[in-house]
N, C-alpha and C positions, 0 to 999 in steps of 0.2 A: 936701790933698784926700785923702780916704780911698780906699783900694783897693776896687774892685768885686768882686774875685775872692773866691770863698767859701773856706771853710776847706779846707786841703789834707788829703785823705784818704790815709792811708798803708796800703798793702797789705802784709800780713805776709809776710815772705819764706818760701818753701817750700824745705825742705831737699831737695837732690837725692838721688835713690835711689842707693845704692852700686852700682857695676857688679859683675856677677857675675865671678868669677875665671874666666878662660879656661883649661881643663885643657890640660896639655901634650899635643901630638899623639901618638896612639898609633903604635907602630911599625907600618908598613905591610907590612913583610916581616921575616922573622927575620934576625938577624945572620948574616953569612956562615958563621961557624963553626958556627951551629945548623942550617943547611940540610940537611947529610947526615943528621942525626938525624931531621929532619922527613920527609924522603924515605923513610927506612927505616920510620918509623911508618905512613906512608900505604901503603906496599907491604905491611906486615904486616896492616893493616886489610883490604886487598883480598884477600889470601890467606885470611883468616879468613872473609870473606864468600863466597868461592868454595867453601870447605870446607863452610860451613853450607848452601849451596844443593845441593851434592852429596849431603849427608846426607839431603836431602828426597826424592831420586829413588829409585824402587823398584829393588831389586837385580836384575841381569841373571841369569837362571837359567843354570847351567852347560851345559844341554842346548842353549842358544841360542849358545853359544860354540864349538861344534864343527860340523863339516860332516856328522856322522852316521856316517862310516865308521870302521872300526878304525884306530886310530893317527892320527886326524884332528887337526890342530894346533889348539890353543886360539887364540881370536881370529879364526878364520875363520868369520864369520857365515854361517849357512846361508840360501841363497836358494831358496825353494820353487818348483818348476816349475809353471806354469799354461798353459792354452791361450791366454790373452791375451798372455802373453809370447812364445809361439811365433808367434802371428799378427803381433805387433809386429815380431819379427825378420824374418818373411817379408816384410812390407810394406817393410822397409828395403832389400831387394835391388833393385837397379835392373833395368830391362827387359832388359838384356843381361848382368847380373852373375850371380854364383853365391855360394852360401854353403855351406861344408862344414866349418865349425868346431865346437868344443866350447863349449856355453853355460856361463855361470857358474852357472846354476841347477842344482840337484840334486833327486833324487827317490828314494823307495824303489821297489822292484819294483812294489808294488801302486799307488803313486801314478802311476808311469810308465805302467802299463797302463791306468789310469783315463783319464789325459790322452790316451793313444794312441787310446782309443775315441772321445773327443771330437774328436780331430784328423781322423780319417777320417769321422766323422759317421754319421748314420742310414743304414741300408741297406748298410753295409760288409760285405765278405765276409772270411772268415777262412780261412787255409790253414796246413797243417803247415809248421813252420819248424824243421828239425833242428838249426840252430845255436843255438836258445834253448830254454828250458823252456816257452815259451808260443807260440801260433800268431801269425803275422804277420797284419795287416789292411790291406785296400785299400778306398779309398772307392768308392762306386757310380759315380762319373764317371771313375774311373781316374786322377785327377790327384794323389791323396795316398796315402802308404803309411806304415805304422807297423811297425818292426821292434822287437820286445820285447827286454828286457835279455839280453845275451850277453856272454861273456868275450871281449874283444878279444885276438886272437892276434898282431896286427901293427898298424901304422899309428900315428896320433897319440896313442892311449891304450892302448898295448899293456899287457896285464896287468890292466886295469880292466874292470868291468862297465859297459856303456853300452847305452842304448836310442837308436834313430834315428827321427827324424820327417822324412819326405821329401815333396817336392812336385815336380810337373812343371808346366810352363807349358801344355802340351797333352797330352791323354791318348795321343796318337799318338807322343809323344816316347819315345825309347829310354832316356834317362837323366834323372836328377833334378837340377835346378838348385839345389834346396835340400835340404840333408841335415844337420839339426841333430843333434849328438851330445849326449846328456845323461848325465852320470855317475850311476851308481846307488849309493846308500849302504845300509848295513845288509845287504848280501848277500854271503855267502861261497861259495866254490867248492863245498863239500860240500852245502850247502842247494840251490844251483842245480843240481847234478848230480842230486840226489834228485827235484827238481821236473821236471827234464828227462826222467827215466826214466818219469814218469807220463804224458807226452804220447803219445797214440796215433799210431802211424805209419800212413800210408796204404798199402794193399796195392799191390804192384807188379803191373801188368797183364802185363808181359813179364818173365819170370824172367831172361832174358838181357840185360835192359836194364842198361846201365852205371850202377853206383851213384855217386851224386854224392859229391863230396869230403867232405862232412860231413853224411851222412844227409838229403840233400835240398835243400841250399841251392844256388842258382846259382853258377857259377864266379866271376863278377865283375860289377860294374856300373861305369858310367863316372862320372868326375868331371872337373874342369877340367884335370887333368894327364894324362888318358888313362884307363887302367883301374886299379883298385885292388881289393884283396881285399874281399870282403863284410864281413870283420871290421873294416874301417876305419870 
């Protein structure tokens, strides 16, 4: 009996593709002995980048590195006085507190006098102030006073030129709860004396009237410690 199956079809064999060679795993970290060299290289790169960035900054002028006065140390950046800074300092005093310190801000005599005019505002009165080369100023409401640059003969800044910006809580108060001292730069004693000599002195109504200690300034004003010389 003949087989009913058809002829057998043979499928040609397909050659298997060769597998790609797997590369050896790369080192995930340097060998222990190479680590110090790598750290030094990274540090050197960081230093180079900092130097590059620094070279792009504009140079700081020498005038900005001094406080403006004779013999002022380099590196002491000058802080210019403004009315806004005085008002900020004033607002920082508590309702029962006092401020009688020297501010970090400085000013030339002209700058101090300009800010002094702003401090007392419009309608302020001026009066002869023998302790200085310029007149003092009082606000129209009697609550603020400006004492122009004078040579301090005692107190916290003896031997320096300073201007004073003062304030009362009420015009009827006898003392100032706020007395900001501002150091004056660029002013020497000879120039100050020359300007002082130009200030017109008021005529005395009574020739026998006792002359004030220094051509017209009051003997003292009060601070939180009691009395102190006007030169404070």
